[in-house]
C-alpha positions as CSV (number, residue, x, y, z in Angstrom):
1,X,58.4,45.4,92.1
2,X,59.4,42.1,94.2
3,X,56.7,39.7,95.0
4,X,55.0,38.8,98.2
5,X,56.5,35.3,99.1
6,X,53.2,33.6,100.6
7,X,53.6,30.6,103.0
8,X,51.9,27.1,102.2
9,X,48.5,27.1,103.0
10,X,47.4,25.7,106.2
11,X,44.0,24.6,107.5
12,X,41.4,27.0,109.3
13,X,38.5,26.2,111.6
14,X,35.9,28.7,111.3
15,X,35.2,31.2,114.3
16,X,32.3,29.8,116.5
17,X,29.1,31.2,115.6
18,X,27.7,31.6,119.3
19,X,28.8,35.0,121.0
20,X,31.5,34.1,123.6
21,X,31.5,36.7,126.3
22,X,34.6,37.3,128.4
23,X,35.5,39.7,131.4
24,X,37.6,42.5,130.3
25,X,38.7,44.8,133.0
26,X,35.1,44.5,134.7
27,X,34.4,44.2,138.2
28,X,32.6,41.7,140.1
29,X,29.3,43.4,140.2
30,X,29.1,43.2,136.5
31,X,30.1,45.5,133.6
32,X,28.3,48.7,132.3
33,X,29.5,48.0,128.6
34,X,29.8,45.5,126.0
35,X,32.5,45.4,123.4
36,X,31.6,42.8,120.3
37,X,34.8,42.1,118.6
38,X,36.0,39.0,116.3
39,X,38.9,36.5,116.3
40,X,41.6,37.7,118.8
41,X,44.1,35.9,116.6
42,X,42.8,37.6,113.3
43,X,41.2,40.8,113.9
44,X,43.5,43.9,114.2
45,X,40.6,46.1,114.7
46,X,38.9,44.1,117.4
47,X,42.2,44.3,119.0
48,X,42.6,48.2,118.6
49,X,39.0,48.9,120.2
50,X,39.6,46.4,123.0
51,X,43.0,48.4,123.7
52,X,41.3,51.8,124.0
53,X,38.7,50.3,126.2
54,X,41.3,49.1,128.5
55,X,43.3,52.7,128.1
56,X,40.0,54.2,129.3
57,X,39.3,52.0,132.3
58,X,35.8,51.7,131.6
59,X,34.6,48.4,132.8
60,X,33.2,46.1,130.3
61,X,32.9,42.7,128.8
62,X,33.9,41.4,125.7
63,X,32.0,39.0,123.2
64,X,33.6,37.4,120.5
65,X,31.1,37.1,117.4
66,X,31.6,35.8,113.6
67,X,29.6,38.5,111.5
68,X,30.7,36.7,108.8
69,X,28.4,33.5,109.8
70,X,24.6,34.2,107.9
71,X,22.9,33.2,111.4
72,X,25.1,35.1,113.7
73,X,24.8,37.7,111.0
74,X,21.2,38.0,111.3
75,X,21.0,37.8,115.1
76,X,23.3,40.7,115.2
77,X,21.2,42.4,112.9
78,X,18.0,42.2,115.2
79,X,20.0,43.2,118.3
80,X,22.3,45.9,116.8
81,X,22.2,48.7,114.2
82,X,25.4,47.6,112.3
83,X,27.2,44.2,112.4
84,X,30.7,46.0,111.9
85,X,33.3,45.2,114.4
86,X,34.5,46.4,116.9
87,X,31.0,47.7,118.3
88,X,30.7,49.3,121.7
89,X,27.4,49.1,123.5
90,X,27.2,51.6,126.7
91,X,24.4,53.4,128.0
92,X,22.2,53.7,125.4
93,X,25.0,54.3,122.8
94,X,25.9,52.0,120.2
95,X,29.4,52.9,118.3
96,X,30.9,50.7,115.7
97,X,34.1,52.4,114.5
98,X,37.1,52.4,116.2
99,X,38.0,56.1,116.2
100,X,34.1,56.7,117.0
101,X,34.8,54.4,120.4
102,X,38.1,56.3,120.9
103,X,36.3,59.7,120.7
104,X,33.4,58.6,122.9
105,X,35.8,57.3,125.4
106,X,37.7,60.4,125.7
107,X,34.5,62.5,126.2
108,X,33.3,60.1,128.6
109,X,36.8,59.6,130.6
110,X,38.8,62.4,130.0
111,X,40.7,61.7,133.1
112,X,42.4,58.5,131.4
113,X,44.2,60.8,129.1
114,X,43.1,58.9,125.6
115,X,44.5,61.7,123.7
116,X,47.5,63.9,124.8
117,X,46.7,67.1,126.9
118,X,48.9,69.4,124.9
119,X,47.3,71.0,121.7
120,X,49.6,70.1,119.2
121,X,50.4,66.6,120.7
122,X,46.7,66.0,120.2
123,X,46.4,67.4,116.6
124,X,49.3,65.1,115.6
125,X,47.8,61.9,117.6
126,X,44.4,62.6,115.6
127,X,46.3,62.8,112.5
128,X,48.4,59.6,112.8
129,X,45.4,57.8,114.3
130,X,43.3,58.7,111.2
131,X,46.4,57.7,108.8
132,X,46.1,54.4,110.3
133,X,42.5,54.0,110.1
134,X,42.1,55.4,106.6
135,X,45.2,53.9,105.0
136,X,48.4,51.3,104.7
137,X,46.1,49.0,102.6
138,X,49.0,47.2,100.9
139,X,50.5,46.3,104.3
140,X,47.0,45.0,105.4
141,X,46.5,42.9,102.6
142,X,50.2,41.6,102.4
143,X,50.7,40.9,105.8
144,X,47.6,40.3,107.4
145,X,47.5,39.8,111.4
146,X,47.8,36.3,112.3
147,X,49.1,36.1,116.0
148,X,50.0,32.2,115.8
149,X,51.8,32.4,112.7
150,X,55.7,33.2,112.1
151,X,57.0,33.4,109.0
152,X,60.6,34.1,108.7
153,X,61.9,35.2,105.3
154,X,59.2,36.7,104.1
155,X,59.6,39.0,101.1
156,X,57.5,42.3,101.4
157,X,56.6,43.6,97.9
158,X,57.5,47.5,97.2
159,X,54.0,49.0,98.1
160,X,53.6,47.3,101.3
161,X,57.4,48.5,102.0
162,X,56.4,51.5,101.3
163,X,53.8,51.6,103.9
164,X,56.1,50.3,106.2
165,X,58.8,53.1,105.8
166,X,56.0,55.5,106.1
167,X,54.9,53.9,109.5
168,X,58.3,54.2,110.7
169,X,59.0,57.5,109.7
170,X,55.6,58.6,111.6
171,X,57.1,56.4,114.7
172,X,60.4,58.0,114.6
173,X,59.0,61.5,114.5
174,X,56.8,61.2,117.3
175,X,59.3,59.9,119.4
176,X,62.0,62.3,118.8
177,X,59.8,65.1,119.3
178,X,58.0,63.7,122.5
179,X,60.6,61.9,124.0
180,X,59.1,58.2,124.2
181,X,58.9,55.4,125.3
182,X,55.3,56.2,123.6
183,X,54.3,57.9,120.7
184,X,53.4,60.7,122.8
185,X,55.8,60.7,125.9
186,X,55.8,58.7,129.2
187,X,51.9,57.9,129.1
188,X,50.0,55.4,126.5
189,X,47.7,57.1,124.1
190,X,44.9,56.2,121.7
191,X,47.7,56.4,118.9
192,X,49.6,53.3,121.0
193,X,46.7,51.3,120.7
194,X,45.9,52.1,117.1
195,X,49.7,51.3,116.1
196,X,49.7,48.3,118.3
197,X,48.4,45.4,115.9
198,X,51.2,46.7,113.4
199,X,54.0,45.8,115.7
200,X,52.5,42.4,116.0
201,X,52.3,42.3,112.3
202,X,56.0,43.0,111.8
203,X,57.1,40.5,114.5
204,X,54.9,37.6,112.7
205,X,56.6,38.5,109.4
206,X,60.1,39.3,110.7
207,X,60.0,42.8,109.6
208,X,63.5,44.5,110.1
209,X,63.3,47.9,112.1
210,X,66.0,50.6,112.8
211,X,67.2,51.1,116.4
212,X,64.0,53.9,117.4
213,X,61.2,51.5,116.0
214,X,62.4,48.6,117.4
215,X,62.8,50.2,120.8
216,X,59.2,51.0,120.2
217,X,57.9,47.7,119.5
218,X,59.3,46.2,122.4
219,X,57.7,49.1,124.4
220,X,54.3,47.9,122.7
221,X,55.2,44.4,123.2
222,X,55.9,44.8,127.0
223,X,52.4,46.5,127.4
224,X,50.4,44.2,129.8
225,X,47.3,44.6,128.0
226,X,48.9,43.5,124.8
227,X,50.1,40.7,126.5
228,X,46.9,39.5,127.9
229,X,45.4,40.1,124.4
230,X,48.2,37.8,122.8
231,X,47.6,35.1,125.5
232,X,43.7,35.2,125.2
233,X,44.3,34.8,121.0
234,X,46.5,31.6,121.7
235,X,43.7,30.2,124.2
236,X,41.1,31.0,121.4
237,X,39.8,27.4,120.3
238,X,38.3,28.9,117.1
239,X,41.6,30.2,116.0
240,X,43.1,27.2,115.5
241,X,44.9,27.1,111.8
242,X,43.7,24.7,109.3
243,X,44.0,27.3,106.6
244,X,45.8,30.5,106.4
245,X,43.9,33.1,104.2
246,X,46.4,35.8,103.2
247,X,44.2,38.2,101.2
248,X,41.5,38.5,104.1
249,X,41.6,41.6,106.5
250,X,39.6,41.8,109.8
């Protein structure tokens, strides 16, 4: 087993304890939904929930919160059923799980095509989304999301390498079966939102990819919503790095 090559620690400024609202695809008259997220720079699950909402077309407002701060935590518990992030609040419903958010939005806006229309494709989509949701722990802990960082020459240890190989196999199988450029053909689905943060991790740590996976990674990076998320992360004042914590996973 090779060991992870860790970069030198740098500094980090804590995320603001005050919720910060941001319009995300909402009309001027006001959004009907609120999505609570954490740091755009570090939180891969916040990114997934946000991308799924953008795919759905449901107007919403994103609020950045820091559930690790005790005062914010207490305030969130007074307002919500959970402090877990992301948390979608819409029309009396509150959903604090990414797959739960995806299923809720698929029922609410079936015309958005969050899941493939074909039964077999839909089953595979749910399966690989579930695998992302429940697995790949070595990848998450060894290659944490950090959009502002770039770590050339990063050595990936064997357990994380196995996760990377499994992810690439999933991508290759989907691209070969449904023809690309997205995992399930010509249209984006929940699966692309679930794996988009993985692409960003691969870029941060210079993970080499084979031709089909590299083409898919470039497709993800060309997605306007992904570009919007990255731009917002770089503008996020509380994401200024003063200390890089490589064992943290949001």
